[in-house]
Every structure is written in C-alpha cells, then in structure tokens.
Backbone as CSV, one residue per row, in Angstrom:
resi,resn,N_x,N_y,N_z,CA_x,CA_y,CA_z,C_x,C_y,C_z
1,UNK,60.977,-45.388,0.145,60.812,-45.813,1.467,59.409,-46.278,1.759
2,UNK,58.397,-45.417,1.144,57.073,-45.853,1.426,56.643,-47.171,0.542
3,UNK,57.450,-47.302,-0.478,57.140,-48.574,-1.367,57.539,-49.748,-0.514
4,UNK,58.684,-49.679,0.352,59.231,-50.792,0.948,58.125,-51.165,2.131
5,UNK,57.716,-50.010,2.781,56.676,-50.250,3.809,55.397,-51.089,3.199
6,UNK,55.042,-50.502,2.081,53.834,-51.124,1.409,54.087,-52.529,1.114
7,UNK,55.223,-52.909,0.648,55.676,-54.374,0.296,55.696,-55.198,1.531
8,UNK,56.222,-54.657,2.581,56.202,-55.270,4.028,54.935,-55.561,4.466
9,UNK,53.834,-54.723,4.292,52.470,-54.843,4.575,51.722,-55.895,3.791
10,UNK,52.065,-55.967,2.432,51.548,-57.022,1.752,52.035,-58.295,1.853
11,UNK,53.376,-58.386,2.139,54.003,-59.701,2.623,53.267,-60.262,3.905
12,UNK,53.189,-59.308,4.962,52.572,-59.762,6.185,51.243,-60.268,5.991
13,UNK,50.439,-59.437,5.144,49.018,-59.804,4.906,48.995,-61.187,4.251
14,UNK,49.755,-61.492,3.262,49.688,-62.904,2.550,50.004,-63.820,3.404
15,UNK,51.152,-63.613,4.380,51.432,-64.673,5.413,50.269,-65.032,6.305
16,UNK,49.593,-63.891,6.667,48.466,-64.181,7.615,47.330,-65.001,6.879
17,UNK,47.104,-64.555,5.749,46.030,-65.362,4.941,46.383,-66.754,4.785
18,UNK,47.708,-67.055,4.419,47.991,-68.255,4.144,48.112,-69.188,5.434
19,UNK,48.516,-68.511,6.467,48.589,-69.262,7.733,47.094,-69.528,8.126
20,UNK,46.187,-68.743,8.022,44.678,-68.852,8.203,44.147,-70.107,7.322
21,UNK,44.454,-70.069,6.122,43.988,-71.294,5.370,44.625,-72.618,5.826
22,UNK,45.832,-72.455,6.173,46.428,-73.779,6.598,45.874,-74.172,7.973
23,UNK,45.495,-73.206,8.893,44.987,-73.422,10.153,43.577,-73.975,10.081
24,UNK,42.797,-73.387,9.123,41.336,-73.965,9.042,41.326,-75.060,7.941
25,UNK,42.567,-75.582,7.439,42.646,-76.604,6.498,41.782,-76.338,5.218
26,UNK,41.738,-75.124,4.752,40.918,-74.761,3.595,41.641,-75.247,2.410
27,UNK,41.268,-76.201,1.699,42.011,-76.769,0.544,41.074,-76.350,-0.752
28,UNK,39.819,-76.038,-0.351,39.021,-75.553,-1.528,39.605,-74.446,-2.371
29,UNK,39.807,-74.498,-3.580,40.476,-73.483,-4.467,39.539,-72.101,-4.383
30,UNK,38.244,-72.299,-4.503,37.481,-71.157,-4.511,37.545,-70.266,-3.184
31,UNK,37.580,-70.930,-2.092,37.737,-70.286,-0.857,39.092,-69.539,-0.733
32,UNK,40.067,-70.255,-1.303,41.504,-69.588,-1.264,41.470,-68.279,-2.048
33,UNK,40.740,-68.345,-3.285,40.637,-67.258,-4.071,39.899,-66.109,-3.559
34,UNK,38.783,-66.343,-2.803,38.084,-65.354,-2.093,38.864,-64.597,-1.032
35,UNK,39.881,-65.593,-0.268,40.605,-64.967,0.667,41.599,-64.132,0.081
36,UNK,42.209,-64.567,-1.070,43.169,-63.685,-1.731,42.579,-62.338,-2.207
37,UNK,41.415,-62.324,-2.646,40.774,-61.145,-3.111,40.408,-60.295,-1.926
38,UNK,40.203,-60.745,-0.777,39.951,-60.073,0.390,41.117,-59.408,0.840
39,UNK,42.211,-60.174,0.870,43.517,-59.671,1.317,44.015,-58.558,0.359
40,UNK,43.665,-58.561,-0.897,43.982,-57.529,-1.938,43.315,-56.281,-1.448
41,UNK,42.036,-56.373,-1.257,41.024,-55.320,-0.894,41.628,-54.702,0.411
42,UNK,41.920,-55.502,1.360,42.427,-54.938,2.702,43.774,-54.148,2.436
43,UNK,44.604,-54.700,1.478,45.900,-53.992,1.307,45.669,-52.592,0.692
44,UNK,44.702,-52.504,-0.227,44.194,-51.383,-0.969,43.677,-50.420,-0.031
45,UNK,43.016,-50.924,0.914,42.470,-49.910,2.021,43.591,-49.524,2.910
46,UNK,44.517,-50.334,3.214,45.570,-49.832,4.042,46.393,-48.877,3.058
47,UNK,46.675,-49.099,1.943,47.308,-48.098,1.153,46.557,-46.738,1.147
48,UNK,45.252,-46.720,0.977,44.519,-45.563,0.891,44.681,-44.847,2.422
49,UNK,44.696,-45.600,3.424,44.799,-44.961,4.819,46.105,-44.170,4.789
50,UNK,47.148,-44.819,4.421,48.395,-44.278,4.627,48.937,-43.470,3.482
51,UNK,47.900,-43.123,2.402,48.158,-42.398,1.312,49.521,-42.815,0.719
52,UNK,49.734,-44.022,0.512,50.935,-44.595,-0.027,50.741,-44.732,-1.732
53,UNK,51.602,-43.748,-2.372,51.460,-43.784,-3.854,52.365,-44.979,-4.405
54,UNK,51.828,-46.189,-4.342,52.552,-47.340,-4.814,52.297,-47.553,-6.285
55,UNK,50.871,-47.591,-6.654,50.550,-47.816,-7.967,50.586,-46.627,-8.911
C-alpha cells in the first residue's frame, strides 16, 4: 500500500516538473537535468517524512 502511495507521489512530482518545464519553455537539457535531480531530492525528502520504506 505504501509503495503505491510513493509511486503516486513520484508520478505527480514528475508531472509537475515537466509541466513547469513546458510552461517556462525550458528546452535546455542542463536545466531539465537540474529539475529532475531536484524532483528526485524532493521525492526522497517526502519519503523520509512519511517513513515509506520503498528502497
């Protein structure tokens, strides 16, 4: 059950990141990579907050 919640969080986070990149028309690959790394860090923080043992 917790794994499903974590996956939903990851998917939502990725959707937000890609919608932001589309909204700001960020085509630069480096900026996209930075955003993806930031999103991954955010997901890890959320995982720690909810104590979800996914990894």
